[in-house]
N, C-alpha and C positions, 0 to 999 in steps of 0.2 A: 766440303759442301754438304755432305750427309749430316754432319753435326749441326750445321747452320739450319738445315731443313728440320731436323729434330727439335731444335730450339723454337721453331715456329709452330710446333704442334698444338700448344695451348691456344694460340690465336686462331689456328685453322679449326680446332674443335669448336671454338665459340662461333666462328663463321658457319660451320656446318650445322650447328644447333639452329641458327637463323634460317638456313635453307630448309631444315626439317619443319620448323615452325611455319614457314611460308607455305609449304605443301599442306600441312595439316589445316591451316587456316583457309587455304584457297580451294581445297577439294572437299566438297560436302560428303564424298564417299569415304573419306579418311576417318576411321573411328578414333584414332589417337596417334600420338607421335611414334609409338612402338611399331604400329602397322606401317607407317611411312618408312621408318628406318629399315624394316625387314622385308618389305614387299614392293617398294617403289624403285624401279630401275634407275630413275633419274637421280636418286640419292647416291647410288653406286657411281654413276657417271660423274656427278658433281664432286664427290669425294675424291675420286681418282684425278679428275681435272685439277682440283685445288692443290693436291700434293705434287702432281706433275708440273704444274705452273711454277711452284717454288724451285724445282730443279731447272726448269726452263730459264727462269730469271737468273740463275747462277751459271748459265751456259754449260750445263751438264749435257754432253752429247748423247743422243740416241735414247737414253732411258725415258725421258718424258714422252717421246713419241711411242715407244713400246707400250708404256702404261696407258696412254690414251687410245691406242689402237686395240689393246686388249679390252678396255672398257667398251669401246665401240662394238667389238665382236660379241660381247656379252649382253649389252643393253640396247644396241641399235642407235645409240646417241654418240655422235662424232663431235667431240669438243677438242679443238686443237689446244695444246698446252700454252701456246703463245697468246691466245685470246685474253682480254682483260675483262673480268667478270666481277661485278659489285656484290653487295650483300643481299641476302634473301632472294636467291634465284629459285623460281619454281618452273620446272619443266613437266607438264602434264602429259601422261601417256609416253611421250618421248620418242617412240620409234621413228626413225628417219630424220631426226633433228641433226642439222649440220651447222657448226659454229666455226668459222674460219680463223686463221692465225691472227689477223690484225683486227678482228671484230672487237668492239668495246660494248659492254653491257653494263648499264647502271644498276642502281639499287632497286629492289622490289619489282623486278621484271618477271612477267609470266610469258612462257613460250609453250605452245601446244605442238602436237605431233606433226612431223613432216615439214617443219619450218627450216628454211635454209638462210643463213647469213653468209653469203658467198661473195666471190670476186666477180665483178662485171667483165673485166679484162685483165690480162696478165701483162703488166708492163715489161718491155724489153729495151735493152740499150741498143746502140747503133750496130753492135755485133750480133744481135739476136739473143743475147743472154738475158735470162729472167732477172729483173731488178727486185730484190727481196726486201729492200728497205722502204718501199712505198706502202702506204695504207691501202689495202685492197678490199677490205670488208667493211660492212656498215657499222654504225653506232646506234645503239638503243639507249636513250637517256632514261632517267629514273621513272619508275612507275608506268612502264610501257607494257601493254599486252599485245601479243602477236598470236592470232588464232591459226588453226590447222592449215598446213600446206602453203602458207605464205612464203614467198621467195623475195628476199630483200638483198640486192646486189650492189656492190661498189663501195669503195672507200669514201666517196663523197656523200653517200646517203646517210642522213641522220633522221631518226624518228624521234621527234621532240618529246620531252617529258609529258607524262599524263596522257599519252596518246594511245589509241586502240586501232589496230589494223585488222581487218576482217580476214577470214579464211580465203585461200586461193588467190590472194593479191600478188601482183608482180610489181615490185617497186624498185626503181633505180634512181630516184630523186629524193631529196629531203622533204619531210613533212613537218609542219609547225607543231609546237607544243599544244597540248590540249585538244587535238583534233581526233575525230572518229571517222572511220570508214568501214563499210560493210562489203566493199567490193575490192 
């Protein structure tokens, strides 16, 4: 499995380059790509996530979670290695961001500090055991922006492409593509 992940490094590097470009293009405070690479905690968290995700896909036990929890402790950004994240992710400020295991994030998405993509309920079988094969976390389609402290919960919740959700929103239902809300 390690050799398989190492073989993916050129592809991962290209993807991380897009993440850095997204941050540099989206944050007017970013002077250049080097500043983003060396001083933006989200780049650290996304880098660790992308590598841990490769191990997660190969059913490597424990290592992906250790990697993601270490990144969480350093950056304040909690990205489960099981989440599916598209290209050009920008997490601004980042502290307090939580992205759950079954979350799906499309391309060109912007997420601000304190955002939670979490589970609404934890499904259990008739014996009370947690069902882990059910999608529990929301989907953000392409070109979505989620502002600070928004909470989006549940596997059924889909934020349609080209949508913007305002800060402090509590969302448990899907919203159509191209919509805007400031609440």
